[in-house]
C-alpha positions in Angstrom: -9.6 -29.4 32.4 -7.2 -32.0 33.7 -3.9 -30.2 34.4 -2.4 -32.7 36.9 -2.3 -36.3 35.7 0.1 -38.9 37.1 1.2 -42.0 35.2 3.0 -45.0 36.7 6.2 -43.0 35.9 5.4 -41.3 39.1 7.3 -44.2 40.7 5.5 -46.0 43.5 2.7 -43.5 43.3 0.7 -43.5 40.0 -1.1 -46.6 38.8 -2.0 -45.6 35.2 0.1 -46.6 32.2 0.3 -43.8 29.5 -1.9 -45.8 27.2 -4.6 -46.3 29.8 -4.5 -42.6 30.7 -4.8 -41.4 27.1 -7.5 -44.1 26.4 -9.6 -42.9 29.3 -9.3 -39.3 28.1 -10.3 -40.3 24.6 -13.3 -42.3 25.9 -14.5 -39.1 27.7 -14.0 -36.9 24.6 -11.4 -34.8 26.5 -9.7 -32.4 24.0 -6.5 -31.6 26.0 -4.7 -33.4 28.7 -1.6 -32.6 30.9 0.9 -35.2 32.1 2.7 -34.0 35.2 4.5 -36.8 36.8 6.3 -36.3 40.1 9.8 -34.9 39.7 10.3 -36.4 36.3 9.5 -36.0 32.6 10.1 -39.7 31.8 6.8 -40.3 30.0 6.2 -37.0 28.1 7.4 -38.2 24.7 5.4 -41.4 24.6 2.5 -39.5 26.1 2.7 -36.9 23.3 2.8 -39.6 20.6 -0.2 -41.3 22.2 -2.2 -38.1 22.5 -1.6 -37.0 18.9 -2.5 -40.4 17.6 -6.1 -40.0 19.0 -6.5 -36.2 18.4 -5.9 -35.0 22.0 -3.8 -31.9 22.6 -0.8 -33.0 24.8 0.3 -30.7 27.6 3.4 -31.7 29.5 5.1 -30.6 32.7 6.2 -31.8 36.1 4.8 -31.9 39.6 7.5 -30.6 42.0 7.5 -32.4 45.3 9.8 -32.3 48.3 9.4 -35.8 49.7 5.6 -36.1 50.1 4.9 -32.3 50.1 3.5 -30.9 46.9 5.2 -27.5 46.2 3.8 -26.6 42.8 3.1 -27.9 39.3 4.9 -26.6 36.3 3.4 -26.8 32.8 5.6 -26.2 29.8 4.3 -23.5 27.5 6.7 -24.9 24.8 9.7 -27.2 24.5 12.1 -24.8 26.2 9.9 -25.0 29.3 10.8 -28.6 29.7 14.5 -27.5 29.9 13.7 -25.1 32.7 11.9 -27.8 34.7 14.7 -30.3 34.1 17.4 -27.9 35.2 15.6 -27.4 38.4 15.5 -31.1 39.2 19.1 -31.6 37.9 20.4 -29.0 40.3 18.7 -31.0 43.1 19.8 -34.4 41.9 23.4 -33.6 40.8 24.4 -30.6 43.0 22.2 -31.2 46.1 20.5 -27.8 45.7 17.2 -27.9 47.6 14.1 -27.5 45.6 12.7 -24.0 46.2 9.4 -23.8 48.1 8.4 -21.0 45.8 8.9 -21.5 42.1 11.8 -19.7 40.4 11.2 -17.1 37.7 10.5 -19.4 34.8 10.3 -17.9 31.3 8.2 -20.6 29.6 6.5 -22.4 32.4 3.1 -21.8 33.9 3.1 -22.5 37.7 0.2 -23.8 39.7 0.3 -23.7 43.5 -1.8 -25.9 45.8 -3.8 -24.1 48.5 -1.4 -25.4 51.0 1.6 -23.6 49.5 0.4 -20.2 48.1 3.0 -17.4 48.1 1.9 -13.9 49.3 2.2 -12.6 45.8 1.7 -14.3 42.5 3.8 -13.6 39.4 2.1 -13.2 36.0 2.6 -16.8 35.0 1.5 -18.2 38.4 -1.9 -19.5 39.5 -3.6 -21.2 42.5 -5.1 -24.6 41.9 -8.4 -25.4 43.7 -9.4 -29.1 44.0 -13.1 -30.1 43.8 -13.0 -30.8 47.6 -11.7 -27.3 48.3 -14.3 -25.3 46.4 -16.3 -24.6 49.6 -13.2 -22.9 51.1 -13.4 -20.0 48.5 -16.1 -18.2 50.6 -13.4 -17.4 53.1 -12.0 -13.9 53.1 -8.3 -15.0 52.9 -9.0 -16.7 49.5 -11.2 -14.1 47.8 -8.3 -11.9 46.8 -6.9 -14.9 44.8 -10.1 -15.6 42.9 -8.9 -13.9 39.7 -5.7 -16.1 39.7 -7.3 -19.4 40.5 -8.1 -22.4 38.3 -9.3 -26.0 38.4 -6.9 -28.5 39.9 -8.4 -32.0 39.7 -5.5 -34.5 40.0 -5.7 -37.9 38.2 -3.7 -40.8 39.9 -6.0 -43.9 39.7 -8.9 -45.2 37.7 -11.1 -46.7 40.4 -11.2 -47.9 44.0 -9.2 -51.1 43.2 -6.4 -49.0 41.7 -6.6 -46.7 44.8 -5.8 -49.8 46.9 -2.9 -50.6 44.5 -1.8 -47.0 44.9 -1.7 -47.4 48.7 0.3 -50.6 48.3 2.8 -48.7 46.1 3.1 -46.0 48.7 3.6 -48.5 51.5 6.4 -50.2 49.4 8.0 -46.8 48.9 7.8 -45.9 52.6 8.8 -49.4 53.6 5.9 -49.8 56.0 2.8 -52.0 56.4 -0.4 -50.6 55.0 -1.8 -49.7 58.4 1.2 -47.4 59.1 0.6 -45.2 56.1 -0.1 -41.5 56.9 -3.0 -39.7 55.2 -0.6 -37.2 53.6 1.4 -40.1 52.0 -1.5 -41.2 49.7 -3.7 -39.6 47.2 -7.3 -38.8 47.7 -9.7 -41.6 46.7 -11.4 -39.3 44.2 -8.3 -38.6 42.1 -9.9 -40.2 39.0 -10.8 -38.8 35.6 -14.5 -38.0 35.3 -16.6 -36.5 32.4 -15.7 -32.8 32.0 -19.4 -31.8 32.5 -19.4 -33.5 35.9 -16.2 -31.7 36.9 -17.4 -28.3 35.7 -20.6 -28.6 37.7 -18.5 -28.5 40.9 -17.1 -25.1 39.8 -20.4 -23.7 38.4 -20.4 -20.8 40.9 -16.8 -19.8 39.9 -16.7 -19.2 36.1 -13.4 -17.4 36.5 -11.7 -20.6 37.5 -13.1 -22.3 34.5 -12.0 -19.5 32.2 -8.5 -19.4 33.7 -8.1 -23.2 33.2 -9.1 -22.9 29.5 -6.7 -20.0 29.1 -3.7 -21.9 30.6 -4.4 -25.0 28.5 -4.6 -22.9 25.3 -1.3 -21.2 26.3 0.6 -24.5 26.4 1.8 -25.9 23.1 4.3 -28.7 23.3 5.8 -29.6 19.9 8.6 -32.0 19.4 10.3 -33.2 16.2 10.5 -37.0 16.5 12.0 -37.4 13.0 15.5 -36.0 13.6 18.3 -37.3 15.9 19.2 -35.1 18.8 22.8 -36.3 19.0 25.7 -33.9 18.7 25.8 -32.9 15.1 29.4 -31.9 14.4 32.9 -32.7 15.6 34.3 -29.6 14.0 32.1 -26.5 13.5 30.2 -27.6 10.4 29.0 -30.5 8.4 31.5 -29.7 5.6 34.3 -29.4 8.1 33.5 -32.8 9.4 33.4 -34.3 6.0 36.7 -32.8 5.0 38.4 -33.9 8.3 37.0 -37.4 8.1 38.2 -37.8 4.5 41.7 -36.8 5.5 41.8 -39.2 8.4 40.3 -42.0 6.2 43.0 -41.5 3.5 45.8 -41.5 6.0 44.4 -44.7 7.6 43.9 -46.3 4.2 47.6 -45.8 3.4 48.5 -47.3 6.8 46.2 -50.3 6.5 46.5 -51.1 2.8 49.5 -49.3 1.4 49.6 -46.9 -1.6 47.8 -48.7 -4.4 45.0 -50.9 -3.1 42.3 -50.1 -5.6 39.4 -52.1 -4.0 40.1 -50.6 -0.6 40.2 -47.0 -2.0 36.9 -47.5 -4.0 35.2 -48.9 -0.9 36.5 -46.0 1.2 35.2 -43.4 -1.3 31.8 -45.2 -1.4 31.4 -45.2 2.3 32.5 -41.6 2.7 29.8 -40.6 0.2 27.1 -42.4 2.2 28.3 -41.1 5.6 28.3 -37.5 4.3 24.9 -37.8 2.7 23.4 -39.1 5.9 25.2 -36.4 8.0 27.0 -38.9 10.2 30.6 -37.7 9.7 30.6 -36.1 13.1 29.6 -39.4 14.7 32.6 -41.2 13.2 34.9 -38.4 14.3 33.6 -38.3 17.9 34.1 -42.1 18.1 37.6 -41.7 16.5 38.4 -39.0 19.1 37.5 -41.3 22.0 39.6 -44.1 20.5 42.5 -41.6 19.9 42.4 -40.7 23.6 42.3 -44.4 24.6 45.3 -45.2 22.5 47.2 -42.2 24.0 46.6 -43.7 27.4 47.9 -47.1 26.3 44.4 -48.8 26.7 43.2 -51.7 24.8 39.8 -51.6 23.1 37.7 -53.9 20.9 35.3 -52.5 18.3 32.7 -55.1 17.6 29.2 -55.5 16.1 28.1 -54.3 12.7 30.6 -51.4 12.9 33.2 -53.9 11.8 31.5 -53.8 8.3 32.9 -50.3 7.7 36.3 -49.8 6.1 36.2 -46.2 7.4 36.0 -47.6 11.0 38.9 -49.9 10.1 41.0 -47.1 8.7 40.3 -44.9 11.7 41.3 -47.6 14.2 37.8 -47.9 15.7 37.8 -51.6 14.7 40.6 -54.0 13.8 38.8 -56.1 11.4 39.3 -55.8 7.6 35.8 -55.9 6.0 37.4 -56.7 2.6 39.2 -59.8 3.9 36.0 -61.1 5.5 33.6 -59.9 2.8 31.5 -57.8 5.2 28.9 -55.5 3.6 28.9 -51.8 4.7 25.1 -51.7 4.0 24.5 -53.9 7.0 25.9 -51.1 9.2 24.8 -48.0 7.3 22.8 -47.3 4.1 20.9 -44.4 2.6 17.5 -45.8 3.8 18.6 -45.6 7.4 17.8 -42.3 9.2 18.9 -43.2 12.7 22.6 -42.8 13.8 24.9 -45.7 13.5 25.9 -47.6 16.6 29.5 -48.5 17.4 29.9 -51.1 20.2 33.3 -50.6 21.8 34.6 -52.6 24.8 37.2 -51.5 27.3 38.5 -53.3 30.4 36.6 -52.4 33.6 39.9 -51.0 34.9 40.1 -48.4 32.1 36.4 -47.6 31.6 36.0 -44.8 34.2 39.0 -43.0 32.7 37.3 -43.2 29.3 34.0 -42.0 30.7 35.7 -39.1 32.5 37.3 -38.0 29.2 34.0 -38.0 27.4 32.3 -35.9 30.1 35.2 -33.5 30.2 35.7 -33.3 26.4 32.0 -32.8 25.4 30.7 -31.2 28.6 28.6 -32.5 31.4 25.7 -30.4 30.1 25.7 -32.4 26.9 26.6 -35.9 28.1 24.6 -38.4 30.1 24.4 -42.1 30.8 21.5 -43.8 29.2 18.9 -44.5 31.9 16.6 -47.5 32.3 13.4 -48.3 34.2 13.7 -51.3 36.5 10.3 -53.0 36.5 8.6 -55.0 39.2 9.4 -58.6 38.5 7.6 -61.8 39.7 9.8 -62.7 42.7 10.2 -59.2 43.9 6.5 -58.3 43.4 5.2 -60.9 45.8 7.9 -60.3 48.3 7.3 -56.5 48.3 3.5 -56.8 48.3 3.6 -59.4 51.0 5.7 -57.2 53.2 3.1 -54.4 53.2 0.4 -56.9 54.3 2.6 -57.8 57.2 3.5 -61.4 56.2 6.4 -63.0 58.1 9.7 -63.8 56.4 8.9 -67.4 55.9 5.8 -66.7 54.0 7.5 -64.0 52.0 10.2 -66.5 51.0 7.5 -69.0 49.9 5.7 -66.4 47.9 8.8 -65.4 46.1 10.1 -68.9 45.3 7.0 -71.2 44.9 4.6 -71.2 42.0 1.2 -69.6 42.6 -0.7 -72.9 42.9 1.5 -73.9 45.8 0.6 -70.9 47.9 -1.8 -71.0 50.8 -5.4 -70.3 50.0 -5.8 -67.6 52.6 -7.5 -64.3 52.0 -4.2 -62.3 52.5 -2.3 -64.5 50.0 -5.1 -64.0 47.5 -4.8 -60.2 48.0 -1.0 -60.4 47.5 -1.5 -62.4 44.3 -4.2 -60.1 43.0 -2.3 -56.9 43.5 1.0 -58.4 42.7 -0.2 -59.4 39.2 -1.5 -55.9 38.7 2.1 -54.6 39.3 3.7 -56.7 36.6 5.7 -54.5 34.2 5.2 -51.4 36.3 8.3 -49.4 36.6 9.7 -49.7 40.1 12.9 -47.6 40.2 15.3 -45.9 37.8 18.7 -47.2 37.1 21.5 -46.7 34.6 22.3 -48.6 31.5 25.6 -50.5 31.9 27.4 -48.7 29.2 25.2 -46.5 27.1 26.3 -42.9 26.7 24.4 -40.0 25.1 26.1 -36.9 23.7 23.5 -34.3 22.6 23.6 -31.2 20.4 21.6 -29.1 22.8 22.0 -29.2 26.5 20.8 -32.6 27.7 18.4 -31.0 30.1 16.5 -29.4 27.2 14.9 -32.8 26.7 
């Protein structure tokens, strides 16, 4: 019955880790659970794993907000629904296209509107969510015509009153204000906790249609994801066989250039590596890396291939690395072997002066719909935690500096400092903001927004 759960991936809003959220649901014998973080799907894959591990049906989606205004909630009926939701946010983030107040015509997404944003007409896949505190409003004439299209909307954001206080601190940090300046619409209701299902259903006992609609929507969502196969771009040419043939030709040409005509040990090592690379289906990965190196060379750039990729004679023959693995007795199996199912990893360095040109080529060559920088979560850290929490309690700069630089036992024993320490410790390891990996690049087979 919980179609609107937030984790701490709803940055500076939710207080629940994915593990805590799923554990709470398991303790209450909840059979199905939906994760709908605000304007992100960051947690859906770890959430799915955690749910399946304890026998809970995972439902995933996104809560669409414009600043603090909830527009609607989207639940993916299947994997492709995630792509629809991601493309909506990508258009906003990358192309500055405003989020539509009324949901677009999704094909595989169920939409739930709050009472504060109900359109005049609902499409077949759209519903109106009614919070427990809003049930008494349903006797009003303006809502009666929507009854057949209504369902239970009981958001989950915190576990208890203490976490609600933590939520308010997070909101104050996000708004850069002291706690007393927070507006009511900027924080969640104190009752946004997960309760036993029987207790929740009792609130809606006079409206069985809402209960039935909620069950129907949950049954109609089925998020399945294959965690066992890489989602990287599969082929450089148009097929696996084409990649293998092309890579073999390049390797033989490179072998002749590096070792001459009759180097038996090098040829045997090359054939052995080609066989393993083909069996694992990684020919395309080598070719994509070679293509980027080829472009770099054409521009006159210098590059350094390092790491375990130097163990490959194919990498040496293709010019990806400049280290002869035979000369240094480097074993290919350390880089790639038949027991490894994850893609290999080439570490390649360019000068900062050339890096943007290389990145621009990758995006242009493989398409911005299939290429992305690897993202990271920047967590709350010790120094920043106490400074940020202290600010929302209104502490002056001198005390903030002391909180951030002195050990805990050196701080004043005031009630405010104790509160800062209490809630600051609760925030350790919470994600604070999203950032970008310094150099990681993803090239996907399907459009990157599908994930």
